Structure formats: structure tokens, C-alpha cells
mmJSON file of the N, C-alpha and C atoms, coordinates in Angstrom:
{"data_MODEL":{"atom_site":{
"group_PDB":["ATOM","ATOM","ATOM","ATOM","ATOM","ATOM","ATOM","ATOM","ATOM","ATOM","ATOM","ATOM","ATOM","ATOM","ATOM","ATOM","ATOM","ATOM","ATOM","ATOM","ATOM","ATOM","ATOM","ATOM","ATOM","ATOM","ATOM","ATOM","ATOM","ATOM","ATOM","ATOM","ATOM","ATOM","ATOM","ATOM","ATOM","ATOM","ATOM","ATOM","ATOM","ATOM","ATOM","ATOM","ATOM","ATOM","ATOM","ATOM","ATOM","ATOM","ATOM","ATOM","ATOM","ATOM","ATOM","ATOM","ATOM","ATOM","ATOM","ATOM","ATOM","ATOM","ATOM","ATOM","ATOM","ATOM","ATOM","ATOM","ATOM","ATOM","ATOM","ATOM","ATOM","ATOM","ATOM","ATOM","ATOM","ATOM","ATOM","ATOM","ATOM","ATOM","ATOM","ATOM","ATOM","ATOM","ATOM","ATOM","ATOM","ATOM","ATOM","ATOM","ATOM","ATOM","ATOM","ATOM","ATOM","ATOM","ATOM","ATOM","ATOM","ATOM","ATOM","ATOM","ATOM","ATOM","ATOM","ATOM","ATOM","ATOM","ATOM","ATOM","ATOM","ATOM","ATOM","ATOM","ATOM","ATOM","ATOM","ATOM","ATOM","ATOM","ATOM","ATOM","ATOM","ATOM","ATOM","ATOM","ATOM","ATOM","ATOM","ATOM","ATOM","ATOM","ATOM","ATOM","ATOM","ATOM","ATOM","ATOM","ATOM","ATOM","ATOM","ATOM","ATOM","ATOM","ATOM","ATOM","ATOM","ATOM","ATOM","ATOM","ATOM","ATOM","ATOM","ATOM","ATOM","ATOM","ATOM","ATOM","ATOM","ATOM","ATOM","ATOM","ATOM","ATOM","ATOM","ATOM","ATOM","ATOM","ATOM","ATOM","ATOM","ATOM","ATOM","ATOM","ATOM","ATOM","ATOM","ATOM","ATOM","ATOM","ATOM","ATOM","ATOM","ATOM","ATOM","ATOM","ATOM","ATOM","ATOM","ATOM","ATOM","ATOM","ATOM","ATOM","ATOM","ATOM","ATOM","ATOM","ATOM","ATOM","ATOM","ATOM","ATOM","ATOM","ATOM","ATOM","ATOM","ATOM","ATOM","ATOM","ATOM","ATOM","ATOM","ATOM","ATOM","ATOM","ATOM","ATOM","ATOM","ATOM","ATOM","ATOM","ATOM","ATOM","ATOM","ATOM","ATOM","ATOM","ATOM","ATOM","ATOM","ATOM"],
"id":[1,2,3,4,5,6,7,8,9,10,11,12,13,14,15,16,17,18,19,20,21,22,23,24,25,26,27,28,29,30,31,32,33,34,35,36,37,38,39,40,41,42,43,44,45,46,47,48,49,50,51,52,53,54,55,56,57,58,59,60,61,62,63,64,65,66,67,68,69,70,71,72,73,74,75,76,77,78,79,80,81,82,83,84,85,86,87,88,89,90,91,92,93,94,95,96,97,98,99,100,101,102,103,104,105,106,107,108,109,110,111,112,113,114,115,116,117,118,119,120,121,122,123,124,125,126,127,128,129,130,131,132,133,134,135,136,137,138,139,140,141,142,143,144,145,146,147,148,149,150,151,152,153,154,155,156,157,158,159,160,161,162,163,164,165,166,167,168,169,170,171,172,173,174,175,176,177,178,179,180,181,182,183,184,185,186,187,188,189,190,191,192,193,194,195,196,197,198,199,200,201,202,203,204,205,206,207,208,209,210,211,212,213,214,215,216,217,218,219,220,221,222,223,224,225,226,227,228,229,230,231,232,233,234],
"type_symbol":["N","C","C","N","C","C","N","C","C","N","C","C","N","C","C","N","C","C","N","C","C","N","C","C","N","C","C","N","C","C","N","C","C","N","C","C","N","C","C","N","C","C","N","C","C","N","C","C","N","C","C","N","C","C","N","C","C","N","C","C","N","C","C","N","C","C","N","C","C","N","C","C","N","C","C","N","C","C","N","C","C","N","C","C","N","C","C","N","C","C","N","C","C","N","C","C","N","C","C","N","C","C","N","C","C","N","C","C","N","C","C","N","C","C","N","C","C","N","C","C","N","C","C","N","C","C","N","C","C","N","C","C","N","C","C","N","C","C","N","C","C","N","C","C","N","C","C","N","C","C","N","C","C","N","C","C","N","C","C","N","C","C","N","C","C","N","C","C","N","C","C","N","C","C","N","C","C","N","C","C","N","C","C","N","C","C","N","C","C","N","C","C","N","C","C","N","C","C","N","C","C","N","C","C","N","C","C","N","C","C","N","C","C","N","C","C","N","C","C","N","C","C","N","C","C","N","C","C","N","C","C","N","C","C"],
"label_atom_id":["N","CA","C","N","CA","C","N","CA","C","N","CA","C","N","CA","C","N","CA","C","N","CA","C","N","CA","C","N","CA","C","N","CA","C","N","CA","C","N","CA","C","N","CA","C","N","CA","C","N","CA","C","N","CA","C","N","CA","C","N","CA","C","N","CA","C","N","CA","C","N","CA","C","N","CA","C","N","CA","C","N","CA","C","N","CA","C","N","CA","C","N","CA","C","N","CA","C","N","CA","C","N","CA","C","N","CA","C","N","CA","C","N","CA","C","N","CA","C","N","CA","C","N","CA","C","N","CA","C","N","CA","C","N","CA","C","N","CA","C","N","CA","C","N","CA","C","N","CA","C","N","CA","C","N","CA","C","N","CA","C","N","CA","C","N","CA","C","N","CA","C","N","CA","C","N","CA","C","N","CA","C","N","CA","C","N","CA","C","N","CA","C","N","CA","C","N","CA","C","N","CA","C","N","CA","C","N","CA","C","N","CA","C","N","CA","C","N","CA","C","N","CA","C","N","CA","C","N","CA","C","N","CA","C","N","CA","C","N","CA","C","N","CA","C","N","CA","C","N","CA","C","N","CA","C","N","CA","C","N","CA","C","N","CA","C","N","CA","C","N","CA","C"],
"label_alt_id":[null,null,null,null,null,null,null,null,null,null,null,null,null,null,null,null,null,null,null,null,null,null,null,null,null,null,null,null,null,null,null,null,null,null,null,null,null,null,null,null,null,null,null,null,null,null,null,null,null,null,null,null,null,null,null,null,null,null,null,null,null,null,null,null,null,null,null,null,null,null,null,null,null,null,null,null,null,null,null,null,null,null,null,null,null,null,null,null,null,null,null,null,null,null,null,null,null,null,null,null,null,null,null,null,null,null,null,null,null,null,null,null,null,null,null,null,null,null,null,null,null,null,null,null,null,null,null,null,null,null,null,null,null,null,null,null,null,null,null,null,null,null,null,null,null,null,null,null,null,null,null,null,null,null,null,null,null,null,null,null,null,null,null,null,null,null,null,null,null,null,null,null,null,null,null,null,null,null,null,null,null,null,null,null,null,null,null,null,null,null,null,null,null,null,null,null,null,null,null,null,null,null,null,null,null,null,null,null,null,null,null,null,null,null,null,null,null,null,null,null,null,null,null,null,null,null,null,null,null,null,null,null,null,null],
"label_comp_id":["MET","MET","MET","HIS","HIS","HIS","ASP","ASP","ASP","THR","THR","THR","ALA","ALA","ALA","LEU","LEU","LEU","PRO","PRO","PRO","ALA","ALA","ALA","LYS","LYS","LYS","PRO","PRO","PRO","ARG","ARG","ARG","GLY","GLY","GLY","LEU","LEU","LEU","ALA","ALA","ALA","LEU","LEU","LEU","MET","MET","MET","LEU","LEU","LEU","GLY","GLY","GLY","TRP","TRP","TRP","ARG","ARG","ARG","ARG","ARG","ARG","ILE","ILE","ILE","ARG","ARG","ARG","PHE","PHE","PHE","THR","THR","THR","LEU","LEU","LEU","GLY","GLY","GLY","LEU","LEU","LEU","SER","SER","SER","ILE","ILE","ILE","VAL","VAL","VAL","CYS","CYS","CYS","GLY","GLY","GLY","LEU","LEU","LEU","VAL","VAL","VAL","LEU","LEU","LEU","PRO","PRO","PRO","TYR","TYR","TYR","GLY","GLY","GLY","TRP","TRP","TRP","ASN","ASN","ASN","SER","SER","SER","ARG","ARG","ARG","ARG","ARG","ARG","LEU","LEU","LEU","TRP","TRP","TRP","VAL","VAL","VAL","VAL","VAL","VAL","THR","THR","THR","GLY","GLY","GLY","THR","THR","THR","VAL","VAL","VAL","ILE","ILE","ILE","LEU","LEU","LEU","GLY","GLY","GLY","LEU","LEU","LEU","ILE","ILE","ILE","ALA","ALA","ALA","MET","MET","MET","LEU","LEU","LEU","MET","MET","MET","PHE","PHE","PHE","GLY","GLY","GLY","LEU","LEU","LEU","PHE","PHE","PHE","GLU","GLU","GLU","GLN","GLN","GLN","TRP","TRP","TRP","PRO","PRO","PRO","LYS","LYS","LYS","ARG","ARG","ARG","LEU","LEU","LEU","PRO","PRO","PRO","ARG","ARG","ARG","TRP","TRP","TRP","LEU","LEU","LEU","GLU","GLU","GLU","SER","SER","SER"],
"label_asym_id":["A","A","A","A","A","A","A","A","A","A","A","A","A","A","A","A","A","A","A","A","A","A","A","A","A","A","A","A","A","A","A","A","A","A","A","A","A","A","A","A","A","A","A","A","A","A","A","A","A","A","A","A","A","A","A","A","A","A","A","A","A","A","A","A","A","A","A","A","A","A","A","A","A","A","A","A","A","A","A","A","A","A","A","A","A","A","A","A","A","A","A","A","A","A","A","A","A","A","A","A","A","A","A","A","A","A","A","A","A","A","A","A","A","A","A","A","A","A","A","A","A","A","A","A","A","A","A","A","A","A","A","A","A","A","A","A","A","A","A","A","A","A","A","A","A","A","A","A","A","A","A","A","A","A","A","A","A","A","A","A","A","A","A","A","A","A","A","A","A","A","A","A","A","A","A","A","A","A","A","A","A","A","A","A","A","A","A","A","A","A","A","A","A","A","A","A","A","A","A","A","A","A","A","A","A","A","A","A","A","A","A","A","A","A","A","A","A","A","A","A","A","A","A","A","A","A","A","A","A","A","A","A","A","A"],
"label_entity_id":["1","1","1","1","1","1","1","1","1","1","1","1","1","1","1","1","1","1","1","1","1","1","1","1","1","1","1","1","1","1","1","1","1","1","1","1","1","1","1","1","1","1","1","1","1","1","1","1","1","1","1","1","1","1","1","1","1","1","1","1","1","1","1","1","1","1","1","1","1","1","1","1","1","1","1","1","1","1","1","1","1","1","1","1","1","1","1","1","1","1","1","1","1","1","1","1","1","1","1","1","1","1","1","1","1","1","1","1","1","1","1","1","1","1","1","1","1","1","1","1","1","1","1","1","1","1","1","1","1","1","1","1","1","1","1","1","1","1","1","1","1","1","1","1","1","1","1","1","1","1","1","1","1","1","1","1","1","1","1","1","1","1","1","1","1","1","1","1","1","1","1","1","1","1","1","1","1","1","1","1","1","1","1","1","1","1","1","1","1","1","1","1","1","1","1","1","1","1","1","1","1","1","1","1","1","1","1","1","1","1","1","1","1","1","1","1","1","1","1","1","1","1","1","1","1","1","1","1","1","1","1","1","1","1"],
"label_seq_id":[1,1,1,2,2,2,3,3,3,4,4,4,5,5,5,6,6,6,7,7,7,8,8,8,9,9,9,10,10,10,11,11,11,12,12,12,13,13,13,14,14,14,15,15,15,16,16,16,17,17,17,18,18,18,19,19,19,20,20,20,21,21,21,22,22,22,23,23,23,24,24,24,25,25,25,26,26,26,27,27,27,28,28,28,29,29,29,30,30,30,31,31,31,32,32,32,33,33,33,34,34,34,35,35,35,36,36,36,37,37,37,38,38,38,39,39,39,40,40,40,41,41,41,42,42,42,43,43,43,44,44,44,45,45,45,46,46,46,47,47,47,48,48,48,49,49,49,50,50,50,51,51,51,52,52,52,53,53,53,54,54,54,55,55,55,56,56,56,57,57,57,58,58,58,59,59,59,60,60,60,61,61,61,62,62,62,63,63,63,64,64,64,65,65,65,66,66,66,67,67,67,68,68,68,69,69,69,70,70,70,71,71,71,72,72,72,73,73,73,74,74,74,75,75,75,76,76,76,77,77,77,78,78,78],
"pdbx_PDB_ins_code":[null,null,null,null,null,null,null,null,null,null,null,null,null,null,null,null,null,null,null,null,null,null,null,null,null,null,null,null,null,null,null,null,null,null,null,null,null,null,null,null,null,null,null,null,null,null,null,null,null,null,null,null,null,null,null,null,null,null,null,null,null,null,null,null,null,null,null,null,null,null,null,null,null,null,null,null,null,null,null,null,null,null,null,null,null,null,null,null,null,null,null,null,null,null,null,null,null,null,null,null,null,null,null,null,null,null,null,null,null,null,null,null,null,null,null,null,null,null,null,null,null,null,null,null,null,null,null,null,null,null,null,null,null,null,null,null,null,null,null,null,null,null,null,null,null,null,null,null,null,null,null,null,null,null,null,null,null,null,null,null,null,null,null,null,null,null,null,null,null,null,null,null,null,null,null,null,null,null,null,null,null,null,null,null,null,null,null,null,null,null,null,null,null,null,null,null,null,null,null,null,null,null,null,null,null,null,null,null,null,null,null,null,null,null,null,null,null,null,null,null,null,null,null,null,null,null,null,null,null,null,null,null,null,null],
"Cartn_x":[0.833,0.0,0.893,0.482,1.273,0.847,1.84,1.575,1.645,0.563,0.574,0.485,1.51,1.553,0.806,-0.052,-0.741,0.201,0.158,1.042,0.633,1.628,1.361,0.772,-0.137,-0.721,0.362,0.492,1.538,1.293,2.384,2.302,3.284,3.144,4.076,4.033,5.197,5.27,4.753,4.875,4.37,2.86,2.158,0.714,0.383,1.125,0.847,1.158,2.161,2.592,2.324,1.221,0.854,0.535,0.858,0.692,-0.756,-1.695,-3.114,-3.547,-3.072,-3.427,-2.841,-1.6,-0.963,-1.639,-1.932,-2.575,-3.948,-4.737,-6.055,-5.925,-5.008,-4.824,-4.377,-3.409,-2.939,-4.045,-4.784,-5.862,-6.934,-7.387,-8.428,-7.911,-6.679,-6.108,-5.949,-5.505,-5.326,-6.668,-7.669,-9.0,-9.544,-9.438,-9.909,-9.109,-7.807,-6.973,-7.267,-7.725,-8.076,-9.426,-10.315,-11.649,-11.655,-10.827,-10.846,-10.52,-9.547,-9.124,-10.095,-11.205,-12.142,-12.716,-12.568,-13.037,-11.974,-10.803,-9.699,-8.691,-7.888,-6.867,-5.511,-5.416,-4.129,-3.888,-2.647,-2.278,-2.722,-3.123,-3.642,-2.587,-1.342,-0.285,-0.114,-0.197,-0.047,-1.21,-2.409,-3.575,-3.466,-3.082,-2.936,-1.824,-0.718,0.38,-0.065,-0.798,-1.29,-2.246,-3.156,-4.101,-3.404,-2.387,-1.642,-0.895,-0.269,0.45,-0.522,-1.652,-2.643,-3.2,-3.417,-3.909,-2.916,-1.636,-0.616,-0.462,-0.553,-0.498,-1.69,-2.882,-4.067,-3.939,-3.37,-3.164,-2.21,-1.134,-0.187,-0.81,-1.609,-2.281,-3.284,-4.014,-4.934,-4.176,-3.064,-2.259,-1.688,-1.306,-0.774,-1.85,-3.006,-4.058,-4.797,-4.564,-5.103,-4.354,-3.088,-2.245,-1.987,-2.16,-1.833,-3.02,-3.419,-2.904,-3.4,-2.713,-3.082,-4.481,-4.781,-6.114,-6.699,-7.994,-8.651,-8.66,-8.673,-8.802,-10.126,-10.146,-11.337,-12.568,-12.414,-13.557,-14.115,-13.324,-13.765,-14.346,-14.016,-14.556,-16.059,-16.78,-18.212,-18.688],
"Cartn_y":[-1.16,0.0,1.243,2.271,3.494,4.478,5.075,6.125,7.47,8.205,9.538,10.531,11.307,12.285,13.542,14.018,15.262,16.417,17.452,18.584,19.246,19.627,20.262,21.647,22.032,23.362,24.391,25.407,26.398,27.141,27.538,28.288,29.442,30.347,31.462,32.378,32.77,33.681,33.046,31.734,31.069,31.235,31.234,31.44,32.919,33.788,35.218,35.782,35.223,35.753,34.782,34.07,33.15,33.905,33.311,33.985,34.357,33.487,33.801,35.009,35.086,36.186,37.504,37.488,38.705,39.155,38.211,38.541,39.179,38.629,39.188,40.593,40.766,42.062,43.123,42.777,43.75,44.105,43.109,43.368,44.28,43.975,44.787,46.191,46.29,47.596,48.463,47.875,48.649,49.121,48.256,48.66,49.802,49.67,50.743,52.019,51.891,53.062,53.761,53.021,53.64,54.329,53.858,54.442,55.666,55.674,56.739,58.143,58.348,59.736,60.595,60.061,60.902,61.942,63.189,64.274,64.81,64.198,64.69,65.401,66.226,66.944,66.255,65.139,64.445,63.571,63.174,62.351,60.914,60.277,58.917,57.924,58.089,57.173,57.17,58.347,58.426,57.741,57.883,57.242,55.724,55.232,53.787,53.24,53.961,53.53,53.461,54.459,54.472,53.333,53.057,51.963,50.607,50.451,49.185,48.989,50.043,49.939,49.602,50.295,49.997,48.584,48.137,46.78,45.733,45.935,44.978,44.972,46.139,46.195,45.466,45.675,44.981,43.471,43.044,41.614,41.016,41.722,41.225,41.181,42.172,42.151,41.001,40.765,39.64,38.332,38.185,36.971,36.784,37.88,37.793,37.339,37.962,37.619,36.342,35.848,34.543,33.425,33.655,32.618,32.817,34.018,34.293,34.936,34.531,33.442,32.093,31.044,29.699,29.326,29.681,29.425,30.742,30.879,32.08,32.081,33.245,33.299,32.675,32.159,31.451,32.347,33.626,34.526,34.853,34.601,34.9,33.679,32.485,31.278,31.194,30.66,30.459,29.177],
"Cartn_z":[0.0,0.0,0.0,-0.731,-0.834,0.24,0.855,1.827,1.125,1.155,0.578,1.717,1.867,2.944,2.505,3.366,3.1,3.409,2.596,2.884,4.201,4.979,6.262,6.042,6.93,6.836,7.138,6.281,6.531,7.835,8.485,9.731,9.674,10.593,10.695,9.481,9.022,7.881,6.6,6.48,5.271,5.158,6.281,6.262,6.053,6.739,6.648,5.264,4.602,3.308,2.17,2.245,1.177,-0.108,-1.233,-2.518,-2.794,-2.452,-2.688,-1.868,-0.63,0.26,-0.24,-0.687,-1.198,-2.49,-3.358,-4.639,-4.412,-3.497,-3.197,-2.613,-1.662,-1.009,-2.012,-2.856,-3.851,-4.843,-5.3,-6.259,-5.691,-4.477,-3.849,-3.53,-3.069,-2.743,-3.986,-5.071,-6.307,-6.85,-6.821,-7.29,-6.433,-5.12,-4.234,-4.454,-4.643,-4.876,-6.183,-7.182,-8.462,-8.41,-7.547,-7.449,-6.529,-5.496,-4.492,-4.997,-5.865,-6.112,-6.919,-7.387,-8.123,-7.172,-7.53,-6.689,-5.751,-5.72,-4.892,-5.774,-5.169,-5.921,-5.878,-5.186,-5.073,-6.305,-6.454,-7.596,-7.371,-8.43,-8.356,-7.855,-8.253,-7.837,-6.326,-5.693,-4.238,-3.527,-4.071,-3.446,-3.576,-4.745,-4.945,-4.044,-3.958,-3.096,-1.642,-1.197,0.18,0.469,-0.466,-0.229,-0.261,-1.094,-1.121,0.195,0.702,1.979,3.109,3.163,4.203,4.061,2.844,2.627,3.098,2.808,3.241,4.76,5.393,6.857,7.453,6.895,7.395,7.196,6.081,5.836,6.872,7.182,8.177,9.569,9.918,11.227,11.308,10.223,10.202,10.381,9.688,9.807,11.2,11.836,13.201,14.177,14.136,15.085,14.713,13.511,13.129,13.855,14.171,14.754,16.244,16.747,18.123,18.802,19.929,20.754,20.245,20.628,20.166,20.648,21.89,22.448,22.923,22.773,23.254,24.781,25.399,26.85,27.288,28.496,28.993,28.975,29.294,29.343,27.964,26.912,25.553,24.846,25.33,24.725,24.994,24.025,24.264,23.646],
"occupancy":[1.0,1.0,1.0,1.0,1.0,1.0,1.0,1.0,1.0,1.0,1.0,1.0,1.0,1.0,1.0,1.0,1.0,1.0,1.0,1.0,1.0,1.0,1.0,1.0,1.0,1.0,1.0,1.0,1.0,1.0,1.0,1.0,1.0,1.0,1.0,1.0,1.0,1.0,1.0,1.0,1.0,1.0,1.0,1.0,1.0,1.0,1.0,1.0,1.0,1.0,1.0,1.0,1.0,1.0,1.0,1.0,1.0,1.0,1.0,1.0,1.0,1.0,1.0,1.0,1.0,1.0,1.0,1.0,1.0,1.0,1.0,1.0,1.0,1.0,1.0,1.0,1.0,1.0,1.0,1.0,1.0,1.0,1.0,1.0,1.0,1.0,1.0,1.0,1.0,1.0,1.0,1.0,1.0,1.0,1.0,1.0,1.0,1.0,1.0,1.0,1.0,1.0,1.0,1.0,1.0,1.0,1.0,1.0,1.0,1.0,1.0,1.0,1.0,1.0,1.0,1.0,1.0,1.0,1.0,1.0,1.0,1.0,1.0,1.0,1.0,1.0,1.0,1.0,1.0,1.0,1.0,1.0,1.0,1.0,1.0,1.0,1.0,1.0,1.0,1.0,1.0,1.0,1.0,1.0,1.0,1.0,1.0,1.0,1.0,1.0,1.0,1.0,1.0,1.0,1.0,1.0,1.0,1.0,1.0,1.0,1.0,1.0,1.0,1.0,1.0,1.0,1.0,1.0,1.0,1.0,1.0,1.0,1.0,1.0,1.0,1.0,1.0,1.0,1.0,1.0,1.0,1.0,1.0,1.0,1.0,1.0,1.0,1.0,1.0,1.0,1.0,1.0,1.0,1.0,1.0,1.0,1.0,1.0,1.0,1.0,1.0,1.0,1.0,1.0,1.0,1.0,1.0,1.0,1.0,1.0,1.0,1.0,1.0,1.0,1.0,1.0,1.0,1.0,1.0,1.0,1.0,1.0,1.0,1.0,1.0,1.0,1.0,1.0,1.0,1.0,1.0,1.0,1.0,1.0],
"B_iso_or_equiv":[0.0,0.0,0.0,0.0,0.0,0.0,0.0,0.0,0.0,0.0,0.0,0.0,0.0,0.0,0.0,0.0,0.0,0.0,0.0,0.0,0.0,0.0,0.0,0.0,0.0,0.0,0.0,0.0,0.0,0.0,0.0,0.0,0.0,0.0,0.0,0.0,0.0,0.0,0.0,0.0,0.0,0.0,0.0,0.0,0.0,0.0,0.0,0.0,0.0,0.0,0.0,0.0,0.0,0.0,0.0,0.0,0.0,0.0,0.0,0.0,0.0,0.0,0.0,0.0,0.0,0.0,0.0,0.0,0.0,0.0,0.0,0.0,0.0,0.0,0.0,0.0,0.0,0.0,0.0,0.0,0.0,0.0,0.0,0.0,0.0,0.0,0.0,0.0,0.0,0.0,0.0,0.0,0.0,0.0,0.0,0.0,0.0,0.0,0.0,0.0,0.0,0.0,0.0,0.0,0.0,0.0,0.0,0.0,0.0,0.0,0.0,0.0,0.0,0.0,0.0,0.0,0.0,0.0,0.0,0.0,0.0,0.0,0.0,0.0,0.0,0.0,0.0,0.0,0.0,0.0,0.0,0.0,0.0,0.0,0.0,0.0,0.0,0.0,0.0,0.0,0.0,0.0,0.0,0.0,0.0,0.0,0.0,0.0,0.0,0.0,0.0,0.0,0.0,0.0,0.0,0.0,0.0,0.0,0.0,0.0,0.0,0.0,0.0,0.0,0.0,0.0,0.0,0.0,0.0,0.0,0.0,0.0,0.0,0.0,0.0,0.0,0.0,0.0,0.0,0.0,0.0,0.0,0.0,0.0,0.0,0.0,0.0,0.0,0.0,0.0,0.0,0.0,0.0,0.0,0.0,0.0,0.0,0.0,0.0,0.0,0.0,0.0,0.0,0.0,0.0,0.0,0.0,0.0,0.0,0.0,0.0,0.0,0.0,0.0,0.0,0.0,0.0,0.0,0.0,0.0,0.0,0.0,0.0,0.0,0.0,0.0,0.0,0.0,0.0,0.0,0.0,0.0,0.0,0.0],
"pdbx_formal_charge":[null,null,null,null,null,null,null,null,null,null,null,null,null,null,null,null,null,null,null,null,null,null,null,null,null,null,null,null,null,null,null,null,null,null,null,null,null,null,null,null,null,null,null,null,null,null,null,null,null,null,null,null,null,null,null,null,null,null,null,null,null,null,null,null,null,null,null,null,null,null,null,null,null,null,null,null,null,null,null,null,null,null,null,null,null,null,null,null,null,null,null,null,null,null,null,null,null,null,null,null,null,null,null,null,null,null,null,null,null,null,null,null,null,null,null,null,null,null,null,null,null,null,null,null,null,null,null,null,null,null,null,null,null,null,null,null,null,null,null,null,null,null,null,null,null,null,null,null,null,null,null,null,null,null,null,null,null,null,null,null,null,null,null,null,null,null,null,null,null,null,null,null,null,null,null,null,null,null,null,null,null,null,null,null,null,null,null,null,null,null,null,null,null,null,null,null,null,null,null,null,null,null,null,null,null,null,null,null,null,null,null,null,null,null,null,null,null,null,null,null,null,null,null,null,null,null,null,null,null,null,null,null,null,null],
"auth_seq_id":[1,1,1,2,2,2,3,3,3,4,4,4,5,5,5,6,6,6,7,7,7,8,8,8,9,9,9,10,10,10,11,11,11,12,12,12,13,13,13,14,14,14,15,15,15,16,16,16,17,17,17,18,18,18,19,19,19,20,20,20,21,21,21,22,22,22,23,23,23,24,24,24,25,25,25,26,26,26,27,27,27,28,28,28,29,29,29,30,30,30,31,31,31,32,32,32,33,33,33,34,34,34,35,35,35,36,36,36,37,37,37,38,38,38,39,39,39,40,40,40,41,41,41,42,42,42,43,43,43,44,44,44,45,45,45,46,46,46,47,47,47,48,48,48,49,49,49,50,50,50,51,51,51,52,52,52,53,53,53,54,54,54,55,55,55,56,56,56,57,57,57,58,58,58,59,59,59,60,60,60,61,61,61,62,62,62,63,63,63,64,64,64,65,65,65,66,66,66,67,67,67,68,68,68,69,69,69,70,70,70,71,71,71,72,72,72,73,73,73,74,74,74,75,75,75,76,76,76,77,77,77,78,78,78],
"auth_comp_id":["MET","MET","MET","HIS","HIS","HIS","ASP","ASP","ASP","THR","THR","THR","ALA","ALA","ALA","LEU","LEU","LEU","PRO","PRO","PRO","ALA","ALA","ALA","LYS","LYS","LYS","PRO","PRO","PRO","ARG","ARG","ARG","GLY","GLY","GLY","LEU","LEU","LEU","ALA","ALA","ALA","LEU","LEU","LEU","MET","MET","MET","LEU","LEU","LEU","GLY","GLY","GLY","TRP","TRP","TRP","ARG","ARG","ARG","ARG","ARG","ARG","ILE","ILE","ILE","ARG","ARG","ARG","PHE","PHE","PHE","THR","THR","THR","LEU","LEU","LEU","GLY","GLY","GLY","LEU","LEU","LEU","SER","SER","SER","ILE","ILE","ILE","VAL","VAL","VAL","CYS","CYS","CYS","GLY","GLY","GLY","LEU","LEU","LEU","VAL","VAL","VAL","LEU","LEU","LEU","PRO","PRO","PRO","TYR","TYR","TYR","GLY","GLY","GLY","TRP","TRP","TRP","ASN","ASN","ASN","SER","SER","SER","ARG","ARG","ARG","ARG","ARG","ARG","LEU","LEU","LEU","TRP","TRP","TRP","VAL","VAL","VAL","VAL","VAL","VAL","THR","THR","THR","GLY","GLY","GLY","THR","THR","THR","VAL","VAL","VAL","ILE","ILE","ILE","LEU","LEU","LEU","GLY","GLY","GLY","LEU","LEU","LEU","ILE","ILE","ILE","ALA","ALA","ALA","MET","MET","MET","LEU","LEU","LEU","MET","MET","MET","PHE","PHE","PHE","GLY","GLY","GLY","LEU","LEU","LEU","PHE","PHE","PHE","GLU","GLU","GLU","GLN","GLN","GLN","TRP","TRP","TRP","PRO","PRO","PRO","LYS","LYS","LYS","ARG","ARG","ARG","LEU","LEU","LEU","PRO","PRO","PRO","ARG","ARG","ARG","TRP","TRP","TRP","LEU","LEU","LEU","GLU","GLU","GLU","SER","SER","SER"],
"auth_asym_id":["A","A","A","A","A","A","A","A","A","A","A","A","A","A","A","A","A","A","A","A","A","A","A","A","A","A","A","A","A","A","A","A","A","A","A","A","A","A","A","A","A","A","A","A","A","A","A","A","A","A","A","A","A","A","A","A","A","A","A","A","A","A","A","A","A","A","A","A","A","A","A","A","A","A","A","A","A","A","A","A","A","A","A","A","A","A","A","A","A","A","A","A","A","A","A","A","A","A","A","A","A","A","A","A","A","A","A","A","A","A","A","A","A","A","A","A","A","A","A","A","A","A","A","A","A","A","A","A","A","A","A","A","A","A","A","A","A","A","A","A","A","A","A","A","A","A","A","A","A","A","A","A","A","A","A","A","A","A","A","A","A","A","A","A","A","A","A","A","A","A","A","A","A","A","A","A","A","A","A","A","A","A","A","A","A","A","A","A","A","A","A","A","A","A","A","A","A","A","A","A","A","A","A","A","A","A","A","A","A","A","A","A","A","A","A","A","A","A","A","A","A","A","A","A","A","A","A","A","A","A","A","A","A","A"],
"auth_atom_id":["N","CA","C","N","CA","C","N","CA","C","N","CA","C","N","CA","C","N","CA","C","N","CA","C","N","CA","C","N","CA","C","N","CA","C","N","CA","C","N","CA","C","N","CA","C","N","CA","C","N","CA","C","N","CA","C","N","CA","C","N","CA","C","N","CA","C","N","CA","C","N","CA","C","N","CA","C","N","CA","C","N","CA","C","N","CA","C","N","CA","C","N","CA","C","N","CA","C","N","CA","C","N","CA","C","N","CA","C","N","CA","C","N","CA","C","N","CA","C","N","CA","C","N","CA","C","N","CA","C","N","CA","C","N","CA","C","N","CA","C","N","CA","C","N","CA","C","N","CA","C","N","CA","C","N","CA","C","N","CA","C","N","CA","C","N","CA","C","N","CA","C","N","CA","C","N","CA","C","N","CA","C","N","CA","C","N","CA","C","N","CA","C","N","CA","C","N","CA","C","N","CA","C","N","CA","C","N","CA","C","N","CA","C","N","CA","C","N","CA","C","N","CA","C","N","CA","C","N","CA","C","N","CA","C","N","CA","C","N","CA","C","N","CA","C","N","CA","C","N","CA","C","N","CA","C","N","CA","C","N","CA","C","N","CA","C","N","CA","C","N","CA","C"],
"pdbx_PDB_model_num":[1,1,1,1,1,1,1,1,1,1,1,1,1,1,1,1,1,1,1,1,1,1,1,1,1,1,1,1,1,1,1,1,1,1,1,1,1,1,1,1,1,1,1,1,1,1,1,1,1,1,1,1,1,1,1,1,1,1,1,1,1,1,1,1,1,1,1,1,1,1,1,1,1,1,1,1,1,1,1,1,1,1,1,1,1,1,1,1,1,1,1,1,1,1,1,1,1,1,1,1,1,1,1,1,1,1,1,1,1,1,1,1,1,1,1,1,1,1,1,1,1,1,1,1,1,1,1,1,1,1,1,1,1,1,1,1,1,1,1,1,1,1,1,1,1,1,1,1,1,1,1,1,1,1,1,1,1,1,1,1,1,1,1,1,1,1,1,1,1,1,1,1,1,1,1,1,1,1,1,1,1,1,1,1,1,1,1,1,1,1,1,1,1,1,1,1,1,1,1,1,1,1,1,1,1,1,1,1,1,1,1,1,1,1,1,1,1,1,1,1,1,1,1,1,1,1,1,1,1,1,1,1,1,1]
}}}
């Protein structure tokens, strides 16, 4: 009989910086950055750059709190 090992679930930075997650964040940030500057006097490149930076920071924070703490505090569990 053949043993087929299932790939281990990524953890740490591999989970936080997964290609699918980065691709989604960049796509959504760029779309939002292209839509936002209508009616503003700022340059479109600066708005897109700002939304991409904020999107990547939000992605990293989500990845951090997705993994830490390992267990919820007793008062928060339900």
C-alpha cells in the first residue's frame, strides 16, 4: 500500500505571506486606490500607493491575530 503524505498546513510567515493572500490584497487595494481619487486633488499614484500599503499592513495584522494566541482566553470562549 502506498503512503501519501498530506502537505502540512503552513504556519508562521508562510501562512501570513501566502501567494493567494498577497494577490487578493494587492488586487483589492489597487481597485480601491483607483476608485478613491475621483473628486480629490491628489495624484492617483499616491492614493494607490497608500491603499496598497494599508492593505498589506491589514493583511499582516490579520495573519498575526489569526495565529496568536493559540487558544482564546477562557472569558472569551463560548
